[in-house]
C-alpha positions in Angstrom: 139.6 4.2 60.8 143.1 5.5 60.9 146.0 3.0 61.3 147.6 3.5 64.7 151.1 2.3 64.0 153.7 2.4 66.8 155.0 5.8 67.6 158.4 6.9 69.0 157.4 10.3 70.2 160.0 12.9 71.1 159.6 14.5 74.5 161.7 17.5 73.5 163.5 19.0 70.5 167.1 17.9 69.9 169.5 18.2 67.0 169.2 14.4 66.6 165.4 14.6 66.5 165.5 17.3 63.9 168.0 15.4 61.8 165.7 12.4 61.7 162.7 14.6 60.8 164.7 16.4 58.1 165.7 13.2 56.5 162.1 12.1 56.3 161.0 15.5 55.0 163.7 15.3 52.3 162.5 11.8 51.3 158.9 12.9 51.1 159.4 16.3 49.4 162.8 16.1 47.6 162.4 18.9 45.1 160.1 21.4 46.7 160.3 25.0 45.7 158.3 28.1 46.6 154.9 27.9 44.8 154.6 31.6 43.9 155.3 32.0 40.2 158.3 34.2 39.6 161.2 34.8 37.3 163.4 37.1 39.5 163.7 38.6 42.9 161.5 41.6 42.0 158.6 39.3 41.0 159.0 37.0 44.1 159.1 40.0 46.4 155.9 41.5 44.9 154.1 38.1 44.9 155.1 37.4 48.5 153.8 40.8 49.7 150.5 40.1 47.9 150.3 36.6 49.4 149.8 37.9 52.9 146.4 36.6 54.1 145.9 34.9 50.8 147.0 31.7 49.0 149.8 31.2 46.5 147.4 29.6 44.1 145.2 32.7 44.0 148.2 35.1 43.8 149.4 33.2 40.8 146.3 34.1 38.9 146.9 37.8 39.7 150.6 38.3 39.0 150.7 37.7 35.2 148.6 40.8 34.4 150.4 42.7 37.1 153.9 42.0 35.8 152.8 42.6 32.2 151.8 46.2 33.2 154.7 46.7 35.7 157.6 44.5 34.5 160.2 45.9 36.9 160.6 47.9 40.0 161.0 51.2 38.2 157.6 50.8 36.4 156.0 49.8 39.7 157.3 52.9 41.4 155.5 55.0 38.8 152.2 53.1 39.3 149.0 55.0 40.0 147.4 53.8 43.2 143.9 53.3 41.7 145.1 51.3 38.7 147.3 49.1 40.9 144.4 48.5 43.3 142.2 47.2 40.4 144.9 44.7 39.4 145.4 43.3 42.9 141.9 43.6 44.2 141.4 39.8 44.6 144.5 39.6 46.8 142.6 41.1 49.8 143.6 44.2 51.7 144.3 45.6 48.3 144.6 49.3 49.4 147.3 48.7 52.0 149.1 46.3 49.6 149.0 48.8 46.8 150.4 51.5 49.0 153.2 49.2 50.3 154.1 48.0 46.8 154.4 51.5 45.4 156.4 52.7 48.5 158.6 49.6 48.3 159.4 50.1 44.7 160.1 53.8 45.2 162.5 53.1 48.0 164.3 50.4 46.0 164.8 52.8 43.1 165.9 55.7 45.3 168.1 53.8 47.8 169.3 50.7 45.8 169.5 51.9 42.2 166.5 49.7 41.2 168.1 46.5 42.5 166.3 44.4 45.1 168.5 44.4 48.3 170.4 41.2 49.0 170.6 41.5 52.8 168.0 41.0 55.6 168.5 44.5 56.8 168.0 46.0 53.4 164.9 44.0 52.7 163.3 44.6 56.1 163.8 48.3 55.6 161.3 48.2 52.7 157.6 49.0 53.3 155.5 45.8 53.6 158.5 43.5 54.2 159.4 41.6 57.3 161.6 38.6 58.1 159.4 36.0 56.5 159.2 37.8 53.1 162.9 38.6 53.3 163.8 35.0 53.9 161.6 33.9 51.0 163.3 36.2 48.6 166.9 35.8 49.8 166.6 32.0 49.9 164.7 31.3 46.7 166.2 33.9 44.3 169.7 34.5 45.7 170.4 31.3 47.6 171.3 33.3 50.7 170.5 31.6 54.0 170.3 34.1 56.8 167.2 32.7 58.5 164.3 30.2 58.1 161.0 31.2 56.6 158.3 31.0 59.3 154.8 31.3 57.8 151.4 30.2 59.0 152.2 26.6 58.1 155.5 26.4 60.0 154.0 28.3 62.9 151.5 25.4 63.2 153.7 22.4 62.2 156.8 23.2 64.3 155.0 23.2 67.7 153.1 20.0 66.7 156.5 18.3 66.0 157.7 19.5 69.4 160.4 21.8 67.9 159.2 24.9 69.7 156.6 26.1 72.2 156.8 29.7 71.0 154.0 31.5 69.2 155.9 34.6 67.9 157.2 33.9 64.4 160.6 35.5 65.1 161.1 33.5 68.3 160.1 30.3 66.4 162.6 31.1 63.7 165.4 31.7 66.2 164.7 28.3 67.9 164.6 26.5 64.6 167.8 28.1 63.5 169.5 26.6 66.6 168.3 23.1 65.6 168.6 23.0 61.8 172.0 23.2 60.1 172.4 26.5 58.2 173.1 24.7 54.9 169.5 23.2 55.2 167.6 26.4 56.2 166.3 27.2 52.7 165.2 23.7 51.6 164.0 22.8 55.1 161.7 25.8 55.2 160.2 25.1 51.8 159.7 21.4 52.7 158.0 22.3 56.0 155.7 24.8 54.3 154.8 22.1 51.7 154.2 19.6 54.5 151.9 21.9 56.3 150.0 22.8 53.2 149.4 19.3 52.0 149.6 16.9 54.9 149.8 18.5 58.3 146.6 20.5 57.8 145.2 22.9 60.3 141.8 21.2 61.1 142.3 17.6 59.9 146.0 16.6 59.7 146.6 13.5 57.6 148.5 11.7 60.2 147.9 8.3 58.6 149.8 9.5 55.5 152.5 11.4 57.3 156.1 10.1 57.2 156.9 12.1 60.3 154.2 10.5 62.5 156.6 8.0 64.1 158.7 10.9 65.4 155.8 13.4 66.1 154.5 13.9 69.7 151.2 15.2 68.3 150.5 12.4 65.8 146.8 11.5 65.7 146.2 13.8 68.7 144.8 16.6 66.5 142.7 14.4 64.3 139.1 15.5 64.6 136.4 12.7 64.4 134.1 13.0 61.5 130.8 14.5 62.3 127.9 12.0 62.0 125.5 12.8 59.2 122.2 14.0 60.9 119.1 12.0 60.0 116.6 14.3 58.4 113.4 14.7 60.3 110.1 13.7 58.7 107.8 16.6 58.0 104.7 16.5 60.1 101.5 16.9 58.2 98.4 18.4 59.9 95.4 16.2 59.2 92.2 17.6 57.8 89.1 17.8 60.0 87.7 14.8 58.3 90.9 13.0 58.8 90.9 13.9 62.5 87.4 12.5 62.8 88.5 9.2 61.2 91.5 9.0 63.5 89.4 9.6 66.6 86.8 7.0 65.5 89.6 4.5 64.8 91.0 5.0 68.2 87.6 4.5 69.8 87.3 8.1 70.9 84.7 9.2 68.4 82.0 11.2 70.1 78.4 10.2 69.3 76.4 12.6 67.3 74.2 14.4 69.9 71.6 16.9 68.8 71.8 20.0 70.9 69.2 20.1 73.7 66.6 22.9 73.5 66.3 25.0 76.6 63.0 25.2 78.5 61.8 28.4 76.8 62.4 27.1 73.3 60.7 23.8 74.2 57.5 25.7 75.4 57.3 27.8 72.3 57.7 24.7 70.1 54.8 22.9 72.0 52.4 25.9 71.6 53.3 26.2 67.9 52.5 22.6 67.4 49.1 22.7 69.3 
């Protein structure tokens, strides 16, 4: 059974509430970084595009071979669609992702001299890139805070914490930017993603282990009770005819052996034959 410790639940988001939440997040996840393996902005941009509808763990098994073949944006711009698709097949939606990666690299080479843009506008103009991906790259490789990463984890955790009632990622981001100090945007986003990935799970949040529970209006509310283990049914075995007879006799329902009665015609013939 989960320990139901006293909760001081926030009724609405305030800067003070977020400050307390941020302090607890920092204590629980002090040195969190993006979990996609990368060595530079190019690699993180490619990995983040691939991570859409997939997991960082799986993408990290794909990118070593990918970056060995295409070590920079110039090499990627020259990639053949089919060869690239084979390398990223396990990322899902591989055809669209391959198309976007080649188009992204081509545009970076043509418009930015092969350098990954360092602005939100420049990144979002690239194929396959929106605000989330741009924030990941800017914050984690350039230390530029122009927004807060809002991925599937933050889209789930922020409403649970009472920080937003929005569902659109851009609207969620803007509301969070008004609550979190700008100098914390990068670290705060990484910590929230980590928190959602390892504690505030989608189906079974680990509220009893969560340092934010005393401040969370949803603590324990989303915990699903464990399903009882069904008792297996015994298989019914059909008794044999002999077994049925024994059961009937044991229950006092056995029918006496009765020889079939001969009808009148057969009885007359039998009498004449015996005369």
